[in-house]
C-alpha positions as CSV (number, residue, x, y, z in Angstrom):
1,M,-92.7,-17.5,2.7
2,R,-92.8,-16.6,6.4
3,V,-95.4,-18.1,8.6
4,C,-95.6,-17.7,12.3
5,R,-98.0,-18.5,15.1
6,D,-98.5,-18.0,18.8
7,Q,-98.1,-21.3,20.6
8,G,-99.4,-20.0,23.9
9,K,-96.2,-18.2,24.6
10,G,-98.0,-14.8,24.5
11,L,-96.0,-13.5,21.5
12,S,-97.6,-11.9,18.6
13,C,-96.2,-12.4,15.1
14,G,-94.4,-9.0,15.2
15,Q,-92.9,-9.7,18.7
16,A,-91.7,-13.1,17.7
17,D,-90.2,-11.7,14.5
18,A,-88.5,-9.0,16.4
19,A,-87.1,-11.5,18.9
20,C,-85.6,-13.6,16.1
21,R,-84.4,-10.8,13.9
22,G,-81.5,-10.0,16.2
23,E,-80.2,-13.5,15.9
24,G,-80.6,-13.6,12.1
25,R,-83.1,-16.5,12.1
26,A,-86.3,-16.7,10.1
27,I,-89.5,-17.8,11.7
28,V,-91.2,-20.7,10.0
29,A,-93.5,-22.4,12.4
30,T,-96.0,-24.4,10.4
31,D,-96.0,-27.7,12.1
32,E,-99.5,-29.2,12.3
33,Q,-101.3,-26.0,11.3
34,A,-104.5,-26.1,9.3
35,A,-104.2,-24.7,5.8
36,G,-106.7,-24.1,2.9
37,V,-106.0,-22.7,-0.5
38,C,-108.0,-20.5,-2.8
39,G,-107.1,-20.0,-6.5
40,V,-107.8,-17.1,-8.7
41,S,-107.4,-16.8,-12.4
42,A,-108.6,-14.9,-15.4
43,G,-109.6,-18.1,-17.1
44,P,-112.1,-20.8,-16.5
45,F,-110.1,-23.0,-14.1
46,G,-109.6,-20.7,-11.2
47,G,-106.0,-21.5,-10.5
48,A,-106.6,-25.3,-10.3
49,R,-103.1,-26.1,-11.4
50,M,-101.6,-23.7,-8.9
51,I,-103.6,-25.3,-6.1
52,Q,-102.6,-28.8,-7.0
53,N,-98.9,-27.8,-7.2
54,F,-99.0,-25.8,-4.0
55,L,-100.6,-28.4,-1.8
56,P,-97.5,-30.6,-1.6
57,V,-95.5,-27.5,-0.6
58,L,-97.8,-26.9,2.3
59,R,-97.6,-30.5,3.4
60,E,-93.8,-30.5,3.2
61,L,-93.9,-27.5,5.5
62,G,-95.8,-29.6,8.0
63,M,-99.2,-28.0,7.5
64,V,-102.4,-30.1,7.4
65,T,-104.4,-29.2,4.3
66,I,-108.1,-29.4,4.2
67,F,-109.9,-31.1,1.4
68,S,-112.0,-28.1,0.2
69,D,-110.5,-25.6,-2.2
70,V,-112.1,-22.6,-3.7
71,Y,-111.5,-21.7,-7.3
72,F,-112.3,-18.1,-8.4
73,S,-112.4,-18.4,-12.2
74,N,-113.0,-15.6,-14.6
75,A,-111.9,-13.1,-11.9
76,G,-112.4,-10.1,-14.2
77,K,-116.1,-10.8,-14.5
78,L,-116.6,-12.3,-11.0
79,F,-116.6,-9.0,-9.0
80,D,-119.0,-6.1,-9.3
81,P,-116.8,-3.1,-10.3
82,A,-118.8,-0.7,-8.2
83,T,-118.9,-2.6,-4.9
84,G,-116.2,-5.2,-5.3
85,K,-118.6,-7.9,-4.2
86,I,-118.8,-11.3,-5.8
87,T,-121.6,-11.4,-8.3
88,D,-122.1,-15.2,-8.4
89,A,-124.3,-16.3,-5.4
90,A,-122.9,-19.9,-5.7
91,Y,-119.6,-18.7,-4.1
92,G,-121.4,-18.0,-0.8
93,S,-122.0,-21.7,-0.1
94,R,-118.5,-22.7,-1.4
95,L,-116.8,-20.2,0.9
96,D,-119.0,-21.3,3.8
97,K,-118.0,-24.9,3.3
98,F,-114.3,-23.9,2.9
99,L,-114.2,-21.8,6.0
100,N,-116.2,-24.2,8.2
101,E,-113.8,-27.0,7.2
102,L,-110.7,-24.8,7.9
103,V,-112.0,-23.7,11.3
104,W,-113.0,-27.3,12.2
105,M,-109.5,-28.6,11.2
106,A,-107.7,-25.8,13.2
107,R,-109.8,-26.6,16.3
108,A,-109.2,-30.4,15.9
109,L,-105.5,-29.9,15.6
110,R,-105.4,-27.5,18.6
111,F,-107.4,-30.0,20.7
112,G,-105.0,-32.8,19.7
113,R,-101.9,-30.9,20.5
114,K,-103.3,-30.0,23.9
115,H,-105.0,-33.2,25.0
116,L,-103.4,-36.1,23.3
117,P,-100.2,-37.7,24.5
118,G,-97.0,-37.3,22.5
119,S,-98.2,-34.0,20.9
């Protein structure tokens, strides 16, 4: 897994990767980044076990996970074959909640890094 971010240094992911590649170092900059997880499965649980096992990995990498998860169950039946759009209208509100929480957490963490002492 390779995760990178721009910490206000003006480097894109590609530029940062190129800068480090010459020294043989991998870029893993995950400290205090917001993370959310969506699971997909062909069965009825939507990747629930994967999500529960993946959250500690993200936390160990220093990421701050949000409380909302999205489970895409029965993926073979969930999408319209002609358009690729989700056929279950309930997912609209689930995804809105998930994305709103993720954006809020990212903004809160950015504010804290910028304005709170010791960050």
